[in-house]
C-alpha positions in Angstrom: 128.9 62.4 48.8 128.9 62.9 45.0 128.5 66.2 43.3 125.3 64.9 41.7 123.9 64.2 45.1 125.0 67.7 46.3 123.2 69.4 43.4 120.0 67.4 43.7 116.9 69.5 44.2 116.0 69.8 47.8 112.3 69.7 49.0 110.5 72.9 50.0 111.5 73.7 53.7 107.8 74.1 54.6 107.1 70.6 53.3 110.0 69.3 55.4 108.6 71.2 58.4 105.1 69.6 57.8 106.2 66.0 57.3 108.9 66.1 60.0 106.7 68.1 62.4 104.1 65.4 62.3 106.2 63.8 65.0 104.7 66.4 67.3 101.2 65.6 66.1 101.7 61.9 66.7 103.2 62.7 70.2 100.0 64.5 71.2 97.7 61.9 69.6 99.5 59.1 71.4 99.3 60.7 74.8 95.7 62.1 74.6 94.2 59.1 72.8 95.8 56.5 75.0 94.4 58.2 78.0 90.8 57.9 76.6 91.4 54.5 75.1 92.9 53.0 78.3 89.9 54.3 80.2 87.7 52.4 77.8 89.9 49.2 78.0 89.8 49.3 81.8 86.0 48.9 81.6 86.1 46.4 78.8 88.9 44.1 80.1 88.4 44.8 83.8 91.9 46.2 84.3 92.7 47.2 87.9 93.6 50.8 88.7 97.2 49.6 89.4 97.4 48.2 85.9 95.8 51.3 84.4 98.5 53.4 86.1 101.2 51.0 84.9 100.1 51.3 81.3 99.9 55.1 81.5 103.4 55.4 83.1 104.8 53.0 80.5 104.0 55.4 77.7 105.6 58.3 79.5 108.6 56.3 80.5 109.3 55.0 77.0 108.8 58.4 75.4 111.6 59.6 77.7 113.8 56.6 76.9 113.1 57.0 73.2 114.1 60.7 73.2 117.5 59.9 74.6 118.1 56.9 72.3 116.7 58.5 69.2 118.5 61.8 69.7 121.9 60.0 70.0 121.3 57.8 67.1 120.2 60.7 64.9 123.5 62.5 65.5 125.6 59.3 64.9 123.8 57.7 62.0 121.7 60.3 60.3 118.3 61.9 60.6 116.5 59.9 57.9 117.6 56.4 59.1 116.1 57.1 62.5 112.9 58.9 61.6 111.9 56.2 59.1 112.4 53.4 61.6 110.5 55.3 64.3 107.3 55.4 62.3 107.4 51.6 61.8 107.9 51.1 65.6 104.9 53.4 66.3 102.7 51.6 63.8 103.7 48.2 65.3 102.9 49.4 68.8 99.6 50.7 67.6 98.7 47.4 66.0 99.4 45.5 69.3 97.1 47.9 71.2 94.4 47.4 68.7 94.4 43.6 68.7 95.7 43.0 72.2 93.4 42.1 75.1 95.8 41.3 77.9 97.9 43.5 80.1 101.2 42.2 78.7 100.3 42.8 75.0 98.9 46.2 75.8 102.1 47.1 77.8 104.3 46.0 74.9 102.3 47.9 72.4 102.2 51.1 74.4 105.9 50.8 75.2 106.7 50.6 71.4 104.4 53.6 70.7 106.2 55.6 73.4 109.7 54.5 72.3 109.1 55.4 68.6 107.4 58.7 69.5 110.1 59.8 71.8 112.9 58.8 69.4 111.3 60.7 66.6 110.9 64.0 68.3 114.5 65.3 68.5 115.5 63.9 65.1 112.6 65.4 63.4 113.1 68.9 64.9 116.8 68.8 63.9 115.7 67.9 60.3 113.4 70.9 60.2 116.1 73.3 61.5 118.7 72.0 59.1 116.5 72.4 56.1 115.6 76.0 56.8 117.3 79.2 55.8 118.6 81.1 58.9 115.9 83.8 58.8 113.2 81.2 58.8 114.6 78.6 61.2 112.6 79.6 64.2 109.4 79.9 62.3 109.7 76.4 60.8 110.7 74.8 64.0 107.8 76.4 65.9 105.4 75.2 63.3 105.6 71.8 64.9 103.8 73.2 67.9 100.8 74.0 65.8 100.7 70.4 64.6 101.1 69.3 68.3 98.0 71.4 69.3 96.0 70.1 66.3 96.8 66.5 67.5 95.4 67.4 70.9 92.2 68.9 69.4 91.6 66.0 67.0 92.2 63.4 69.8 89.5 65.2 71.9 87.1 65.2 68.9 87.8 61.5 68.3 87.3 60.8 72.0 83.9 62.6 71.9 82.7 60.7 68.8 84.0 57.2 69.6 84.3 57.3 73.4 81.0 55.4 74.0 81.6 52.6 71.5 83.3 50.2 73.9 86.3 48.3 72.7 85.7 49.4 69.1 86.1 53.0 70.3 89.4 52.2 72.0 90.6 50.4 68.9 89.8 53.4 66.7 91.6 55.8 69.0 94.7 53.6 69.1 94.4 52.9 65.4 94.5 56.6 64.7 98.0 56.7 66.1 99.2 53.8 63.8 97.4 55.2 60.7 99.1 58.6 61.2 102.5 56.9 61.6 102.0 54.8 58.3 101.0 57.9 56.4 104.0 59.9 57.7 106.3 56.9 56.9 105.2 57.1 53.3 105.6 60.9 53.1 109.1 60.8 54.6 110.4 59.0 51.5 110.3 62.5 50.0 112.6 63.9 52.6 116.3 63.4 51.9 119.0 63.1 54.5 120.0 66.5 56.0 122.8 68.1 54.0 124.1 69.8 57.1 124.4 66.5 58.9 126.1 64.8 55.9 128.6 67.6 55.6 129.4 67.7 59.4 129.6 63.9 59.5 132.0 63.8 56.6 134.2 66.5 58.1 134.3 64.5 61.4 135.2 61.3 59.6 138.1 63.1 57.9 139.3 64.4 61.3 138.5 68.0 60.3 136.0 68.7 63.0 135.7 68.0 66.8 134.6 64.4 67.6 131.3 65.6 69.1 129.4 62.9 67.2 131.2 60.2 69.2 131.3 61.9 72.6 127.6 62.8 72.7 126.2 63.8 76.1 129.7 64.1 77.7 130.4 66.9 75.2 127.3 68.8 76.4 128.6 68.7 80.0 131.7 70.8 79.1 132.3 74.3 78.0 131.0 76.0 76.0 127.8 74.0 76.1 127.3 73.2 79.8 125.7 76.5 80.8 123.2 76.7 77.9 122.4 73.0 78.2 121.6 73.4 81.9 119.7 76.6 81.3 117.5 74.9 78.6 117.1 71.8 80.8 115.9 73.7 83.9 113.7 76.1 81.8 111.9 73.3 80.0 111.8 70.7 82.7 110.4 73.0 85.4 107.9 74.8 83.2 106.8 71.5 81.6 105.8 70.3 85.1 103.4 73.2 85.4 102.0 72.8 81.8 101.7 69.0 82.3 99.8 69.5 85.5 97.2 71.6 83.6 97.1 68.9 80.9 96.6 66.0 83.3 94.5 67.7 86.0 93.0 70.9 84.4 89.6 69.3 83.8 89.8 67.6 87.2 90.3 70.9 88.9 87.6 72.7 87.0 85.1 69.9 87.8 86.0 69.0 91.4 87.2 72.4 92.7 85.6 74.9 90.3 82.1 73.3 90.3 81.8 72.9 86.5 80.4 69.8 84.8 82.7 67.6 82.6 81.2 68.8 79.3 81.7 72.5 80.2 85.2 71.9 81.4 86.1 69.9 78.3 84.6 72.7 76.1 86.8 75.3 77.9 89.9 73.1 77.4 89.1 72.6 73.7 88.5 76.4 73.2 91.8 77.2 74.9 93.6 74.7 72.6 92.2 76.5 69.5 93.2 79.8 71.0 96.7 78.3 71.5 97.1 77.7 67.8 96.5 81.4 67.2 99.1 82.4 69.7 101.6 79.9 68.3 101.1 81.6 64.9 101.9 84.9 66.5 105.1 83.3 67.9 106.0 81.9 64.5 105.6 85.4 62.9 107.9 87.1 65.5 110.5 84.4 66.5 112.9 85.3 63.7 112.6 89.1 64.3 113.8 91.6 66.9 110.6 91.1 68.8 111.4 87.6 69.8 112.3 88.3 73.4 109.5 90.8 73.8 107.0 88.2 72.9 108.7 85.7 75.1 108.7 88.1 78.1 104.9 88.6 77.6 104.3 84.9 77.6 106.6 84.4 80.6 104.8 86.9 82.8 101.5 85.4 81.7 102.7 81.9 82.7 103.5 83.1 86.3 100.3 85.0 86.6 98.3 82.0 85.5 99.1 80.0 88.6 99.3 83.1 90.8 95.5 83.6 90.4 94.4 80.4 92.2 97.3 80.8 94.6 96.1 84.2 95.7 92.3 84.0 95.3 91.7 80.3 95.8 90.9 77.3 93.5 87.4 78.5 92.6 85.6 78.8 89.2 86.9 82.2 88.0 90.5 81.8 89.0 90.7 78.3 87.6 89.1 79.2 84.3 91.4 82.3 84.1 94.3 80.1 84.9 93.6 77.7 82.1 93.2 80.5 79.5 96.5 82.2 80.6 98.5 79.0 80.6 97.7 78.6 77.0 99.0 82.1 76.3 102.2 81.0 78.0 102.2 77.7 76.0 101.9 79.6 72.7 104.4 82.4 73.3 107.1 81.2 75.7 107.2 77.4 76.1 108.2 74.4 74.1 108.5 76.1 70.7 111.0 78.5 72.2 113.0 75.7 73.8 113.1 73.9 70.4 114.4 77.0 68.6 117.1 77.8 71.2 118.3 74.2 71.1 118.6 74.2 67.4 120.5 77.5 67.4 122.8 76.7 70.3 124.2 73.3 69.5 126.2 72.1 66.5 125.0 69.6 64.0 126.4 66.5 65.5 125.1 67.3 69.0 121.8 68.9 68.1 119.4 66.0 68.4 121.4 64.5 71.3 120.8 67.8 73.2 117.2 68.0 72.2 116.5 64.4 73.1 118.2 64.6 76.5 116.2 67.7 77.5 112.9 66.2 76.4 113.7 62.9 78.2 114.7 64.4 81.5 111.6 66.8 81.4 109.3 63.8 80.8 110.8 61.8 83.7 110.4 64.7 86.1 106.8 65.4 84.9 105.9 61.7 85.4 107.3 61.9 89.0 105.4 65.2 89.6 102.1 63.6 88.4 102.4 60.8 90.9 102.2 63.2 93.9 99.9 65.9 92.4 96.5 64.3 93.3 97.6 64.0 96.9 98.9 67.6 97.0 95.6 68.8 95.5 93.6 66.9 98.1 95.7 68.4 100.9 95.8 72.0 99.6 94.8 73.4 96.2 96.5 76.7 97.1 99.7 75.0 98.1 99.6 73.2 94.8 99.2 76.5 92.9 102.1 78.1 94.8 104.3 75.2 94.0 103.5 75.7 90.3 104.3 79.5 90.6 107.7 78.7 92.1 108.6 76.1 89.4 107.4 78.4 86.6 109.3 81.4 87.9 112.6 79.5 88.4 112.4 77.9 85.0 111.7 81.2 83.3 114.5 83.0 85.2 117.0 80.4 83.9 115.9 81.1 80.3 115.8 84.9 80.5 119.2 85.2 82.2 120.9 82.8 79.7 119.2 83.6 76.4 118.1 87.2 76.6 120.7 88.3 74.1 121.2 85.2 72.0 124.8 85.2 73.1 125.4 81.5 72.6 124.5 81.7 68.9 127.1 84.4 68.4 129.9 83.3 70.8 129.8 79.5 70.4 133.0 79.0 68.5 132.7 75.2 68.4 129.3 75.4 66.9 130.5 78.0 64.3 133.5 75.7 63.4 131.4 72.7 62.8 128.4 74.4 61.1 130.7 76.7 59.2 132.5 73.6 57.9 129.2 72.1 56.9 128.1 75.2 55.0 131.4 75.6 53.3 131.3 71.9 52.2 127.8 72.4 50.9 128.8 75.5 49.0 131.6 73.5 47.3 129.2 70.8 46.3 126.7 73.1 44.8 129.2 75.3 43.1 
């Protein structure tokens, strides 16, 4: 890297956080919009329920695969190369879902959308973290959660406006995903490659750092990374099942068990989503301060209580509405944003997106498996379903609280310090 490149003006970290964080927006839009659009296409093209389920599972599966592949490629070949290609893949997949009318074409399109979305997530979060000053890293990384929630809300609004327009409505919903990807693709030309990644990669090529960029996942399964990696994996995967259950079946439970109509249930979900943005803002303001773990603990208790209410008092209107409100408190204060922050702080540059991608992928696989049995479990016993969510939530949170309550991995991780310290020293020499 030349001295001129090293002294080039870097973009504002908040701009990097916005442009890169749009990966989370597209993730939410792809999931929520595809659910509505596929419902429309089922009616228009006469797709069977088996084919509908196949298309829905294709999206989840390829998001998981993409997260593993994209995370690994981002550590090996750079953040920018990967996150530019991913937007093209998403746009191409969106185009196929807009023009396609057969199961095969729709499956390929949805698969490409999932692959691109999953691959982009770990690389984009790493880009945000590596552009931020240390005292703002958590805040900027967690900003992606606000964009994710905005994606959910806008997808719901689009579904309300265009949901009764037949195939045209489905095309608009799928087209929204592709249009967002194209706009982000253009904006990402303003984001340079991560300095931290360039420095760490250069050190590795000269043999001055550990060969973590080549070893990948195997490196995560050895000390000092095995324990924090497993803690993050269990924390996110188990709590994600409970949150995903709410996302997939929250409206269903409110309508079929709570006695509400669809419009009222949807309004409650939308209101909770807006409330979630406010809570994520609170998290952003505290995550880089001494109040981080206090806020996390409040969110953790709320998450357990959310499912404890229908477990103790039954799946009726008041417990279910209360449950939905409280799960959004957990979501804002103690869920995915915290996982992203801990992952960026714990792992060194050349393992960062590999770790993030692996955690996201495994969590999505497990969530997909859980979704397949949830309707049957709900039909058998709503209370048993709620108790299962309480147990999963509690185990996941205990893993997080016992492993990250003091931030010990940030302080004691000698390998991370060696790599990142080398990156920063190299950057300093370039800018001197």
